[in-house]
Structures are given as structure tokens and as C-alpha cells.
ZABABA-437675 format. One record per atom (N, C-alpha, C, O): x, y, z. Coordinates in steps of 0.2 Angstrom, whole numbers, plus 5000, padded with zeros to 4 digits. Atoms other than C-alpha are relative to their C-alpha. Example, Ala and Ser with C-alpha at 12.3 -4.5 7.8 and 13.67 -1.06 7.14 Angstrom:
BEGIN
500449945000;506249785039;500450065000;500950055003;499649944999;506849955036;499650055003;499950115004;
This chain:
BEGIN
499750054998;503750044912;500849974999;501249974994;499450055002;505149954914;499849944997;499349914997;499950075000;505449804908;500849964998;501349994996;499550044996;506649664912;500850014994;500850034988;499350025004;508449654905;500249934999;499949895003;499650064998;509549494901;500150005006;499949945009;499950034994;510049494918;499549995006;499849975011;500650004999;508149514926;500049925000;500049875004;500450085003;507649364915;500449945003;500349885005;499650094999;509049244919;500049995007;500049945010;500050034994;509049284938;499349995001;499449945006;500650035001;507149254938;499849925001;499449885005;500350065003;507049104929;500549965003;500349915005;499550044995;508749034939;499749995007;499849945010;500550024995;507549074955;499449955002;499249935007;500550024998;506248994951;500149924996;499649894996;499650075001;507148834944;500149975006;499849915007;499750024991;507848824963;499749965002;499849905004;500550034996;506248814969;499649965002;499449935006;500350075000;505648694961;500549935003;500249885005;500150064997;506648574968;500250005008;500449965013;500049994990;506648654986;499349965000;499249915004;500950045002;504648604981;500049955001;499649925005;500150085003;505048424975;500349965007;500249905008;499450044997;506148374989;499750045007;499950025013;500650014993;504848445003;499649954998;499749905002;500450024999;503648354996;500149934999;499749894997;499750095001;504748184995;500050005006;499849945007;499850034995;505048195013;500850025001;501050015006;499449984998;506848275010;500250025004;500750015007;499749964999;506648415017;499350025005;498750025002;500249994995;505848455034;499650074998;499850104993;500449934998;504448605039;500650025002;500949975003;499449964996;505848685046;500350034998;500350094999;499649995006;507148665032;499750044995;499950094994;500649975005;505748715019;500150065002;500550094999;500749934997;505048865028;500550064998;500450074992;499649965003;506648995026;500049994990;499950044986;499849995006;506948945008;498850024996;498650064991;500749965002;504748965005;500350095000;500350134996;500349914998;504949145014;500350014994;500050034989;499649945005;506349195002;499549984993;499650024988;500149975008;505249154986;499050015002;498549994999;500849944998;503449254996;499549935000;498949944997;500550064997;502649075002;499850005007;500149985012;500050004989;501849095020;499549944999;499249914994;500550065001;500848955026;499550025007;499750025013;500749984998;499049015033;499749995004;500149975008;500450024997;497848985043;499649924996;499649875000;500150065001;497048845032;500349984991;500249934987;499650025005;498248855016;500650045000;500850075005;499149965001;499948925009;499750034996;499450004991;500049955006;499849105001;500750034996;501350034998;499150005004;501049174988;499850075000;499350104997;500149925004;501349364988;500350024995;500950014997;499649965005;501849454971;500250045002;500050065007;499649944999;502849584969;499750044993;499650024987;500350005006;502249704959;500450095003;500150125008;499449975000;503849844961;499450064996;499150064990;499949924999;503150044967;499249974995;499050014991;500750015002;501349964960;499850024993;499350064993;500249965005;501350004939;500149924998;500549885000;499750074999;501149854931;499250004991;498750044991;500349985004;500149834913;499649954996;499849894997;500850055000;498449734905;500249925002;500049885006;499850064998;499749594900;500049945005;499849885007;500150034989;500149564918;499549965004;499649915006;500849984997;498249584924;500249914997;500549864999;500250065003;497949444912;500249955003;499849915006;499650064995;498949324920;499849995003;499749945005;500350034993;498549384936;499549955001;499549915005;500650024999;496849334932;500049925000;499649895002;499850075005;497449164924;500249965006;500049905007;499550054996;498349094938;499550015007;499649975011;500649984997;496849174950;499749934997;499949884999;500450055003;495749054941;500249924995;499849894992;499550055000;496948914936;500049955006;499849895007;499650044995;497648894952;499850015008;499949975013;500249984994;496748984966;499249995001;498849954997;500950015000;494949004971;499650074995;499250114998;499949965007;494749124953;499950085005;499550135002;499749935003;495249294962;500750005004;500949955005;499549974995;496649374974;500150075003;499650125003;500149934992;496949514986;500650064997;501250044996;499749955000;497749674982;500250055007;499950085011;499849964993;498749744996;500250045004;499650065006;499749934999;499549885005;500550025001;500750065005;499449975002;501149875000;500149994994;500649974992;499850015006;500649864981;500049944998;500249934992;499850065003;500749684982;499349974998;498950014999;500150045000;499749564976;499949915004;500349875002;499950074999;499049384986;499649944998;499249964994;500450035003;498349224982;500049985005;500549995007;500250044991;497649145000;500049924998;500249895003;500150085000;497448934989;500449974996;500249924994;499450055002;499048884982;500049954999;499549954997;500050094999;499348694982;500850004997;500950034992;499549975001;501148684984;500149994997;500450034993;499650065007;501548544972;499850094992;500150104987;500249945006;500648714959;500450055001;500450094996;499649924998;501948874968;500449984994;499949994990;499550005002;503348824954;499650024993;499950054988;500350005010;502148824937;499850075002;499850114997;500349934999;501348994946;500550024998;500550034992;499549974999;502949064949;500349984990;500350044987;500149985005;503249034930;499950044996;500250084993;500649955004;501749104922;500350075005;500050125004;500149905000;502349264931;500650004996;500750064995;499749985000;503949244925;500250004992;500749994988;500450005009;503049254906;499850074997;499750084991;500449924999;502549434911;500350025004;499950035009;499649964999;504049494918;500050015009;500350075010;500350014994;503649454938;500449955005;500849915004;499750054997;504149384951;499849985010;499350025011;500250014995;503849334971;500250015005;499950015010;499350004999;505649354976;500050075006;499950135003;499749944995;506049474993;498850025001;498750085003;500549984997;504049494997;499949975008;499449995012;500350004994;504349405012;500649995006;501249975004;499250014995;505649385026;500550065002;500350125002;499649954997;507149485032;500350044997;500950054998;499549965006;507649585017;499350064996;498750074995;500349935004;507149745009;499549974997;499649914995;500450045003;505449725003;500050054995;500450094993;500349985006;504349774988;500050085003;499850115008;499849885003;504849984983;499550024999;499350024993;500849975002;503050064984;500250074999;500850105001;499649944998;502950234981;499150044994;498650014991;500949955000;501250364976;499849984994;500050004989;500850045006;499750274964;500350064995;500250044989;500249925005;500050474955;500750034996;501050094994;499149965003;501950464950;499850004989;499649964985;500149955009;502050574932;499449985000;499249934997;500649975003;500450624933;499750075003;499350125001;500449954996;500150734950;500350074997;500950074995;499749935001;500450904946;500350065006;500350125004;499749974994;501250944965;500749945000;501249925004;499250035002;502650834957;500450044996;500550074991;499249995004;504250884956;500549974994;500850004990;499950045005;504750724947;500049945001;500349925006;500350095003;504050534943;500449955008;500849915006;499750044997;504650444959;500449944997;501049924998;499750065001;504850284950;500949964994;501249904993;499150075000;506550264943;500550035005;501150025005;499450034993;507350304960;499649905003;499849855004;499850084998;506350154965;499949944997;499649894999;499950065004;506650044952;500850004998;501049954995;499650004996;508350114957;500549965005;501149945004;500050054996;508250034972;500049945001;500449915003;500150065004;507449894967;500549934996;500649874997;499150045003;509049824955;500450015008;500349965012;499549984996;510349904969;499749925004;500149885006;499850054992;509349784983;499849935001;499649905007;500150045000;508949644976;500249924999;500349904993;499450045001;509849494980;500550025004;501150005003;499449975001;510949614989;500449955005;500049915008;499550034998;512449524997;500050015007;499949955010;500049974993;512449605014;499250025003;499150035009;500949994998;510449645016;499449954999;498849974998;500650075002;509649465013;500149975009;499749925011;500450054994;509549405031;500350095009;500750095014;499949954999;509449595037;499749975011;499549915013;500150044998;508949585056;498950005003;498749975008;500650005008;507049615047;499850015001;499950045006;500350005007;506049635036;500050125001;500050155007;499749955003;506349825030;499650014993;499649974988;500249985004;505249925021;499950094995;499750144998;499949925005;505550095005;499550004999;499149964998;500650005004;504350185000;500150094998;500250135002;499949975003;504450334988;499750064996;499550054990;500649915003;503450514983;500650034998;501150034999;499849935001;503850654972;499950064998;500050104993;500649985001;502550724976;499950075007;500050055012;500049944991;502250904991;499649965002;499949945007;500250014998;500850814996;500249915000;500349894994;499850074998;501250605003;499449975001;498949985005;500450045003;500350484997;500349934999;500349884996;499450085000;501450364998;500349985005;500849945004;499950014992;501450355018;500850005000;501149955003;499250015000;503250385016;500450025007;501050045007;499949964992;503350445036;500249925004;500649905008;500250044993;502750285043;500649924995;500649864993;499350045004;504250185033;500549985004;500450015009;499250044998;505950085038;500250054997;500350085001;500049905006;506350255024;499750014997;499749974992;500249945006;505650355016;500050085001;500050125005;499850005005;506050435002;499750074996;499150084995;500949925002;505250624995;500650024995;501150024998;499749975003;506150694978;499850075001;499250085001;500249934998;506250894981;500750014997;501249984996;499549925000;507151044977;500650045003;500550095007;499649944993;508551124987;499750054999;499550064993;500049955001;508051294992;500050064997;499650104996;499749945002;509151394984;500449974995;500950004994;499550065006;510051274971;499449974994;499549974988;500650045003;508451194965;500349954996;500049924991;500050075003;509451054961;499549955003;499249975008;500350054998;508350894964;500549965002;501049954999;499950084996;508750754977;499550015005;499050045005;500450064997;508150654992;500150065006;500650105008;500050004992;507550715009;499849925001;499549894998;500350084999;507650545019;500250005008;500550035012;500550004993;506750485033;500349945004;500949955004;499650064998;507250325043;499450025009;499450085012;499850034995;506550245058;499050025004;498850035009;500749985001;504550275053;499749915000;500149864999;500050094999;503450095056;499450005005;499450025010;500650014996;501750045062;500049935006;500549925009;499650064997;501649865072;499850035007;499650085009;499949994992;501849855089;500350065003;500350085009;499349914995;502950005094;499750074992;500150104988;499849935007;502250145078;500350045004;500350045010;499649954997;503350275078;499850034993;499749994989;500149965003;503150425066;500750015000;501050025005;499550015002;504850425055;500450074998;500250114994;499749955001;506250555057;500750034997;501350014998;499349985005;507350655045;500650005001;500850015007;499750054997;508850595044;500650074997;501150095000;499750005006;509450705028;499650074997;499150064993;500749965004;508550875022;500150004996;499650014992;499750015007;509450855007;500649944995;501149974995;499750065005;510350714996;500050024993;499550034990;499949985009;511050774979;499949924997;499949875000;500450055002;510350654968;500549914999;500349864998;499750025003;511850564964;500449945005;500749885003;500050044992;512150484980;499649975005;499749965011;500450034995;510850404986;500049905001;499749875005;499950074999;511250224984;500749995005;500749955010;499450024989;512950224998;499650035003;499550005008;500350034992;511950305007;499649985002;499550005008;500450024996;510550215010;500649914999;500449865000;499650064997;511950085009;500650025007;501149985009;499749974990;512750185027;499749995003;499949985009;500649994995;511050185035;499849934999;499649915004;500450074997;510549995031;500849985002;500749955007;499650064995;512449935037;499950025006;499849985011;500349984991;512050045054;499549935003;499549895007;500850044999;510449965054;500049925000;499749875003;499950094999;511149775049;500750015006;500649975010;499650044993;512649775064;499850015007;500049985012;500549964989;511449875078;499449975001;499249945006;500950045000;509749805074;500349925007;500749875007;500350065000;509249685085;500049954999;499449944996;500450065002;509149515084;500149955005;500549905005;500050064994;508849435102;499350005001;499049955005;501150005001;506749505099;499950024995;500050084994;500249985003;506049505085;499550084997;499450114992;500449955002;504749635091;500350075004;500150105008;499949974998;506049745094;500750034995;501050084995;499450015009;507349715076;499850064999;500350104999;500049975005;506649845068;500350045001;500350055007;499749964997;507549995066;499750065000;500150114999;500449914995;506250145073;500449975006;500850015009;499750014990;506950045090;500350035001;500350065006;499449985002;508850085085;499950035002;500050045008;500449925001;508050255081;499850045009;500150075012;500450014992;507150265098;500550025003;500550075005;499950024995;508350195106;500850045003;501050045009;499649964999;509950305103;499950054998;500250104998;500049925002;509350435097;500350004990;500749984987;500049985007;508850515080;500750025001;501149975001;499449985000;510350595082;500649974999;500949984993;499550065002;511650475085;499749974994;500050004989;500350045004;510650375073;500650034994;501150014992;499749975005;511250485061;500450064997;500350104993;499349995001;513150535065;500149935000;500749924999;499850025002;513150385064;500149974992;500749954990;500050015010;512650355044;500550054998;501050054995;499049955003;513950505042;500449995002;500950014999;499150024999;515350435049;500049924995;500649894994;500250045005;514750285037;500149984996;500549944993;500249965008;514250355024;500850044998;501050054992;499249935001;516050475025;500649924997;500949934992;499550045004;517050295023;499749934996;499949874995;499950055011;516450215006;500250054995;500150114993;500049995006;516850224992;499150014994;498849964992;500750015003;515150294983;500250024996;500050074996;499850005009;515850294965;499949935000;499549924996;500050084997;516050094970;499050004998;498749994993;500850034997;514150084975;499650034995;499150004993;500549965000;513250234967;499949974994;500349944991;499650055012;512650184948;499850044998;499450084999;499749985004;513450254934;499450054994;499150034989;500449965002;512450424927;499549964993;498949974992;500250045007;512350314908;499349945004;498949934999;500250054997;511350184919;499350035002;498750015000;501149984996;509950304930;499650024995;499050014995;500049985007;510150374912;499049974995;498549994993;500550045004;509250214904;499349985007;498749975005;500650004997;508250184918;499450054999;498950034996;500449945000;507350334919;499749994992;499149994993;500350015008;506850314897;499650005004;499250045006;500650075001;505750164902;499350065005;498750065004;500849924997;504550314913;499950054996;499750104998;500149945003;504450404900;499250034999;498749994997;501050015001;502650484899;499850004993;500050034988;500649995009;501450434882;500150054998;500350105000;500149965000;501250504873;499550024995;499349994990;500350004998;500050604875;499750064993;500150104990;500349965005;498650704862;500050085000;499950105006;499949924996;498850894863;498950014999;498550004994;501050004996;496750904870;500050095004;500550115006;500150004998;496051044876;499749985008;499549935010;499950054991;495951054896;499050005001;498849985007;500350034998;494351034896;499649944994;499949924990;500350055000;492850904890;499650024998;499250045002;501050005001;491150934881;499649945001;499149935006;500250064996;490850764881;499849995006;499349985008;500350044995;491050724896;499550075003;499150045007;500249984995;490350864903;499450014997;499150055001;500650045005;488650814891;499649965004;499149955006;500450104998;488650644898;500150025008;499849995012;500250004991;488950694918;499550045002;499450045008;500349964998;487650824916;499449964998;498849995000;500550055003;486450684908;500049955005;499649915006;500150104997;486950514921;500350045006;500950065005;499849974996;487150584938;500649935003;501049935007;499450064995;488150404944;500450014996;500950004999;499449985006;489350454929;500650095005;501250115008;499549974996;489750614935;500250015012;500650055015;499750014992;489850574956;500949954998;501549964999;499450035005;491050454947;500850065003;501350065007;499249975002;492350564942;499950055004;500450085004;499849944995;491850704956;500849945006;501449955007;499450044996;492650564967;500749955001;501249955005;499450015004;493750474959;500550024996;501150004994;499549975005;494550574949;500450035002;500250065007;499649974997;495950644950;500550054995;500950024991;499749945004;496750804941;500449974996;500549914996;499050045005;498350754927;500250054999;499850104998;499849945005;499550874922;500250004994;500750044993;500650005006;498850834903;499650045000;499250025005;500649955003;497850954898;499649964995;499949944990;500550055003;496250864892;500049925000;499849884997;499850084998;496850704903;499749995009;499550035013;500550014996;496150624917;500349945007;500049885006;500150074999;496750484929;499649965008;499949965013;500250045000;495550384937;500149945009;500649905009;499950054995;495550284955;499449954999;498949984998;500050074998;494750094955;500249995007;500749985010;500250024992;493650074970;500149924997;500049914992;499950054998;494249894975;499549995009;499649955014;500450014995;492749904988;499249994999;498849995004;500850014999;491049894984;500050005006;500450005011;500249974996;489849924996;499749905001;499549874997;500150085001;489649735005;500849985001;500949965007;499650045006;491249674997;500550025007;500550055012;499450014994;492949625006;500750064993;500950054987;499649995005;494149755002;500949995000;501449995004;499150035002;495749734991;500149934997;500649894996;499950085005;494949574981;499750014996;499150034998;500350015002;494449554966;500049934994;500449914991;500250055005;493849434955;500749974994;501350004994;499750025006;494749324939;499650064992;499850094986;500649995007;493149384927;500150105003;499950134998;500149945000;493349574935;500750034997;500850094995;499249965002;495449564932;499949994991;500050044987;500050005009;495249534913;499350054998;499350074992;500349955004;493749664911;500550085001;500550134997;499649935000;494949804918;500550014998;500750074997;499850015006;496349744907;499850014997;499550055002;500350005008;495549764892;499950095000;500050124995;500049925001;495249954899;500250005001;500450034996;499549985003;496649994903;500549984996;500950024995;499450015008;497649914887;499650064995;500050084991;500349985005;496250034877;500050075002;500050114997;500249904999;495950234886;500749985006;501050015001;499949974999;497250224898;501149954999;501449925003;499650035002;498850174886;500549945003;501049925004;499550104998;499049984891;500550025008;501050005008;499649994994;499550054909;499650025007;499450085008;500049974991;499050064930;500249975001;500549924999;499850034997;499250054945;499849975008;499249985010;500450014993;498949994962;500450055006;501050075007;499849964995;498850094977;500049955006;499749905006;499950014994;499350064994;499349995005;499349975011;500449994995;497650095001;499549954996;498949954998;500350095001;496849904990;499750064995;499250094997;500349965006;496450004976;500350024994;500850044995;499549995006;497050054958;499750024995;499150014994;500149935003;497250184944;500050014993;500450014988;500050015011;496950194926;500450095002;500250145004;499849925003;498250354923;499850024999;499650065003;500249965005;497850424910;499550014995;499750024989;500850015003;496150414903;500150064996;500650104998;500049975001;495750534890;499450035002;499249995006;500449964994;494350674898;499249984993;498749974996;500350035002;493450614882;499849904999;499449874996;500150075001;493450444884;499749985007;499549935008;500350034992;492750454905;499349974998;498949914998;500750055004;491250404897;499749915000;499249885001;500350065003;491550254889;500449945006;500249885006;499650044996;492850194903;499449985004;499149935005;500550014995;491450224916;499649944998;499849884998;500350085004;490150104906;500449955002;500349925007;499450085002;491549974903;499950005011;499549975015;500150014991;491749994925;499549965003;499549915005;500650045000;490049974927;499749955000;499649915005;500050105001;489749814919;500349955002;500149895002;499450054997;491149744925;500050015008;500549985010;500450004993;490549794944;500450025000;500749965002;499549964998;491949904946;500350085002;500950105004;500049935002;491450094944;499750025007;499350075007;500050004989;491350104966;500150084999;500650104997;499649925000;491250314969;500049995007;499549975010;500450014994;491750304984;500950035006;501150055012;499150015003;493850314980;499850085009;499450125009;499749974991;494350415002;499750025004;499950045009;500650004997;492650425007;500049965005;500649935006;500250034996;491850325023;500349914997;500749874997;499850085005;491850165012;500749964996;500949914994;499349995001;493350175008;500749965004;501349975005;499550044993;494150055022;500549944996;500449904991;499450055000;495749965022;499949955004;499849975009;500050054996;495649815029;500349924999;500049874996;499650055000;497049675032;499449925000;498849925002;500450055000;496349485030;499949965005;499549925004;500550014993;496249455048;500149935001;500649895001;499850074997;496049305054;499349934996;499449874997;500150055005;494849225041;500649944995;500649894993;499450035001;496449195034;500450015002;500250005008;499950004996;497949225042;500149975008;499749995013;499950024994;498849135056;500450065005;500350045011;500049974992;499549295067;499650025000;499750035006;500549974998;497849365068;499649975005;499349915005;500550034993;497049365083;499150035000;498850035005;500849975001;495149465075;500150004994;500550024990;500449975007;494049475060;500350074999;500450115004;500049945004;494349615048;499949994996;500450004993;500850005007;492949585033;499750035002;499550095002;500549995000;491849545041;499750085004;499150105005;500849924996;491649725051;500350044994;499950094993;499649935006;492549835037;499149964993;499349994988;500550055002;490749725028;499550035005;499050075004;500649974993;489749775042;499950095000;499450124998;500149964999;490249955043;499650044994;499250094994;500049985007;490249965022;499250044998;498950094996;500850005003;488449935021;499650055006;499150085004;500349964995;488050045038;500150094996;499750144998;499749925005;488950215026;499449974992;499350024989;500050015007;488150125009;499850084998;500250104994;500149955006;487150295004;500450044997;501050054999;499349985004;487950384992;499850085008;500250105012;499849924996;487350555004;500350005003;500850035002;499750014994;487850485018;500850044997;501050104999;499550014997;489550455012;500450094997;501050124997;499749905004;489650645001;500050035007;500650035009;500149974996;489050725017;500350015005;500250055009;499550044993;490550635029;500550044995;501050074997;499249995003;491850675014;500449975003;500349925005;499550055001;493650635016;499849965010;499849985016;499850044997;493550485028;500649925002;500449875005;499650085001;494950325028;499849965007;499849995012;500250054992;494450185042;500949964994;501249964989;499450055001;495850075043;499949945005;499949965011;500250064993;495449885053;500549974999;500749964993;499650065002;496749775056;499949925007;499749935013;500450034994;496449605065;500449965005;500349915008;499750024995;498049605076;500550044998;500450074992;499749954998;499449715082;500550004995;500950054994;499449965005;500649695067;499350054994;499350044988;500349925003;499549835059;500350024995;500650074994;500050045008;499649755040;499150085000;499350145000;500449975002;498149855038;499950095004;499450125006;500049914999;498650035044;499550055006;499250115005;500349964998;497950065058;499850025004;499350025007;499849964997;498750145066;499850104999;499650145004;500249965005;498550295053;499250024997;499050054992;500849975004;496650315049;499850045007;499950055013;500249974993;495850425057;499749955000;499949914997;500250054996;494850305063;500249944998;500049914993;499850064999;495750145067;499549955004;499049955007;500150064997;495549965072;500149955002;499949905000;499650075002;496449855078;499549935006;499149945011;500550065001;495649665080;500849975007;501449975006;499850044994;496349575097;499449945002;498849925000;500550054998;495849445106;500150005010;500750015013;500449974992;495049465126;499949955002;499349945000;500350034996;494749315135;499549994996;499050024996;500350035004;494249215121;499350034995;498950014992;500649955007;493249355112;500550034996;501150044998;499649935004;493549465097;500050055004;499450055006;500049934998;493949635105;500350074997;500950094998;499249965005;494449795094;499750065006;499250075010;499849924998;495149965101;499750034991;499650004986;500349955005;494450125093;500950045001;501350035005;499949924997;495550265090;500350044995;500850034992;500049935003;495550425082;500550034999;501150025000;499449965005;496650545073;500549994995;500750044992;499450015004;497950455064;499750034992;499250044989;499649985007;498750515047;500449994996;501049994998;499450055004;499550435035;500350074993;500750054989;499449955005;500250605024;500550045002;500950015005;499550014995;501350705028;500050045004;500550065007;500049984993;500550775042;499849945005;499349935008;500250074999;500750605048;500250005008;500750025010;499849994993;500350585067;499549934999;499149914995;500150054998;499850425075;498849995006;498650035010;500249974998;498150405081;499849965009;500249925012;499950014992;497550375101;499449965000;499149954994;500650055000;496150255108;499450075004;499650125007;500549964999;494550335112;499749985007;499350015010;500750074997;493850195124;500349935000;500649914996;499950115001;494149995131;499950024991;499950064987;500050055004;494149875121;498949985000;498649985004;500650015001;492349835111;500049924996;500449904992;500350085009;491349655101;500150054997;500250114996;500149995010;491449645085;499350044996;499350074991;500849995002;489449685085;499950085000;499550114997;500049944997;489849845091;500350074999;500150135001;500049985004;490749905082;499950064993;500350104991;500149985003;489849985070;499750065001;499850124998;500349924996;488650095081;500650035003;500550095005;499449944997;490450165088;500150024995;500250084996;499749965004;490950225072;499550064998;499750124997;500749945000;489050295071;500350055005;500450115003;499949984996;489450365087;500450064997;500250114994;499449965006;491250435080;499650044997;499350085000;500549945008;490250525066;499650054999;499750104995;500449994996;488950585075;500250085005;499850135006;499849994996;490150675088;500550054993;500550104995;499649985007;491350735069;499450054998;499450124999;500549935001;489550825062;499450075005;499050125005;500549934994;488950905078;500750065002;500750125002;499649944999;490650985082;500550034992;501050074993;499450005002;491551005065;499950104995;499450094991;500249935005;491251195055;500250024994;500850014992;500349985006;490851255041;500449924995;500249874997;499950065003;491751125027;500549975005;500549905005;499150044993;493251055040;499849934998;499249914998;500250085003;493450865034;500049995007;499850035011;500350004993;493350755049;500549985006;500449985012;499349984996;495350755054;500150055002;500450055007;499949934999;495350945053;499650005004;499750055006;500449974994;493850945066;500449955005;500549985010;499450054997;495050805075;500350085002;500250135005;499349924996;496450935076;500050075003;500550105006;500449934999;495551085079;499649965007;500149955011;500650014998;494051005092;500949985005;501250025009;499850064997;495250885098;499649935003;499049925003;500750075001;494850705104;499850005005;499749945008;500750044994;493750735120;499549984998;499249934999;500550025001;492550755112;500049974997;499449974996;500250065002;492650595103;500049955003;499649905002;500150054995;493150505118;499050025003;498749975005;500750024993;491350555127;499850004995;499750064996;500450045005;490450505114;500049924998;499549894996;499950064999;491250345114;499849965006;499749905008;500150064995;491150315129;499149995003;498849955007;500849994997;489150375131;499649964993;499049964994;500150065002;489050235116;500049935002;499649895000;499950054996;489750115127;499950005005;500249965009;500350004992;488850155143;499249975000;498949935004;500450055002;487350125133;499849954994;499349954992;499750085002;487749955124;499949995007;499349995009;499850024997;488249915138;499249985006;499049925008;500650004998;486449965149;499349954995;498849924996;500450055003;485549885135;499550055000;498950045001;500649965006;484750055128;500050014993;500449984989;499949995008;484250115111;500650065001;500850095006;499749945001;485550225103;499750064999;500150114998;
């Protein structure tokens, strides 16, 4: 894991001191709310429906137990005893008092954390594959690249007041687990097909929200040592030409769409040619210094299988299901990565209590080299667990209420906070997620349905990534009522696709039944071991539209399902 250097420490502490003074002036009336707003947003502080919300940066989703315990302390002392993990691999506190925020920031600084650039029109938290450094299909751990970008982009003088917020994601694997094609910039580490040199594929113009788009490749292969200068060129073109007259059309995806991919690429290449790359790109020794922080832990030489785990799985069906569903193959023999679901049946997706956070910190410290990851699917990952230790880890997770075996299944639902918290929301997300989770609670039923990603957003801003859900749910307001649109066929993987609506909007109490109807279509249409998304791609949307329409007709007529 990366450790702060002297610059990082001074930079964060000075920022906390500045904001403490700004808060004091807001509290004594020296600053109006309008004057204070841009200052608080620069420090990750939002004003939501009922209270302030503080968003904490978790660069590329990597944390340690000391940091988690500090996060738990803040949740206990300054919030309501819990925190919420987001789809940007960040963490949010929903109930801090303004007067306490500087103290919270000081506590975060004590463990090398902050809230800088988690809001505002700047380059936001850089995200990455939660299995970075672990996955067998990985060309290279993407986190050193993500850290390099974090350092380059932090308080960048030219990109601190962009036309709109800007999001970057990085993956080093063949299979995209970081949703890079729906980011402003997506970066994939790859090998040149001929020279075998490691470099980058650069994708620009992806994004969700009210105008969802899949990103376009503008460089098939960028040499590794040219990354920062090339990103600088992309950002300069966007900063100069992105729209500032309409915030709904200000994202880079709109610029790419309006002038065309080829023209955007030409402008980036022209800007890139004018830059003095060596003055922007990081020196080789700095790149190597950063990379050393992400060296693999010192693994034991272990056999590829564990008789201890095999015997325990044979004796314990719960453990067996947990390993089958939440286990991820590790590139190191004798080890496994484990997803820890923050989606208990009927729970609030992404929420974690202070007690759960402390228990999890103990587990990560003891069994996973004191390291864990936050996923953009609002779960956690223990990346380095010995196979022999899995039964003990499962027992500890079960005791903490964290052993739900549903990773990637129908109850592993992404949901934004929605109208329960967010001032921008037009409908609730959390109760819808809870109702669906309860409907499909049966382990047998979930296993039968297999991988099925449901994603829910409480407004058009799409913080719940509904556009790329296998089933997406968008909550809107219609004639004073909460109304939900259902889409099918979205995909956040390397085969990225946007879902399409299957019919008119429906009331919230009809949503679980509608999901049930779509699931029944899948069960009827699937062939062999096809997953939900594979069936959609083969059979098309028409059967799902028909099933949805029939359900709505029955509901309208008051007929039983």
C-alpha cells in the first residue's frame, strides 16, 4: 500500500487547517452559505436533505485495518454509528455536524486519509479493479498507475475548475471489473501485440447520468512512460472546449459526441505533440518508488489445494456456499481472495456499522496481510487469505454478521442513498433494494438464477449505475408520485452496454413483481447454463418487454400474478 511522503502529510494538514478556519467563519456568519459552498465542496462536504454529508476518498479502493478502525471511530463519535460505501470506492458519512467536520478531517489525516477532490468540478477519486495484484488475468497491478494519476491530479493548477466533475478508472486485467468504459477516462494496462511492451489503452467519453454513453478508444497503445503527458493533453482539450454554459452538457462525453471521436482524438494528438512530455511525465525513479509500495506481500509457499478447507466445506454447507459464491481465484498458490458482501438480505446496500467495521478490521489484520479493498459494487474484499484460514475467516465474518454468500447474485444490489438522504434524488432507492432482496432471499433461488446484477438509482444522475445493470431501476417523480423505469441488458464489463427500457414507468410497490416477471422470462428463455445477460443478448429484449407488459397489464386489471 502507498504511504504518504512528507509532501502528502504537509499538503493534507495544511488543507485541514484552512478548512477549519473557513468553517469557523461560516459558523460566526462571516461567510454566507453561497460563499461557503465552493469551499466545502472542495473538501468533500455536501448539504443533503437532512444534514451535511462528508465523502472520504479511498484511492483505488485500498485500505488497512488502522484506517478502518479510525473510520469506525468517526462513525461512532460523529455520525449515527455507521458509514456508507459508494460506487466510487469511497466512504460517506451522512450525519456529521458542521462544527465537527474539521475534527473529523484531522482524524482522517492521522491515518493518511482525506476528503480532497471527492466533490467539485475536478478530477475525482481514481478507481481500480478490486482484485488488483491478485487476479490471474492481470497484465500488471493497476494501482501504481492509479497512484501516479492521484499525485499528478491532486490540486492540479490547470484542472481544479473543470467544466464538470471528471472520473478516471484503471484496470490491468483482461476482464474489466472497474467499469472503465463508463468513465470520463478509462485506462487498461495491456501488452503490445508485437513488441510485448506494457502500455495503455486509452478510452475517453464514457459516462452515465442523463446522457449515458460508452467510452471510445482514442489510443490503442500508449507507451507506459508517456501516460501523464497524454492525460494532460486530454484534459487540456476538454478544459478548453468542454461546455460551461450548461452543466447537463458539460461532461467530456458530450464534447466527444458533438465533435466526433476522430476529431476529438485529432485535437488530443495535436495538443500532445505540442507538449514537452519529459517535463510532465514522472521520472522513472519516481514511478519505481511508487511501484515498490505495491509489491506483493510475502506469501508462504503453499500447495494449490487445502485439505483443511476441503474437509471444512464438506462438513459445513454455509461455508461451502460462501467459498463457492464469494471466493475469487488467487494468482498465488494456496491463497484466495474473498468478497465480503455489504448486502445482507433486507439490509441497506453499502452500509456498515462501527461494530462491523472494527470486526472486519481485525479480520483483515489477522488474515489478509492487513489489507482490504472497497469495490465499486459497494462490497469489500479480503485480497490475500490462505486457503487453510478460510474456515476461521468465515466463522469470524459470520459472528460479525458479514458472511452473506451472495456476491454477484440477484440480492447483491447496487443502490444509491436516494430520496432517504440525497437532495438531488427524485425517488427512494433503499426500500426498493430491500424489497427485492427479501423477495429473492432463498439461497436456492439465488443459486438457480446465477449472476444477475441489479442496479438502482434514485434520480437521473445515475449514482447507482442503473444504465449498466443487467436489470436497471431508475426512480423518478411523476405527477407527485415516485415512478420507476426498468431497463434490461446493461453491462459494465469489457462487453459494456447500456440497458433499454422494457416498458412504461411503474409505482414502487410494483417494482419487485416486475423484477419477478423479468426473472421468469429469463428462466423460460435460457438455454443450458446461460446467465441472465447471455440470455438477453441471445434472445433479445422482446421476450422481456412482453413479460413486463403482461405483468403491468395484470397489475392494472387487479388480477393475481
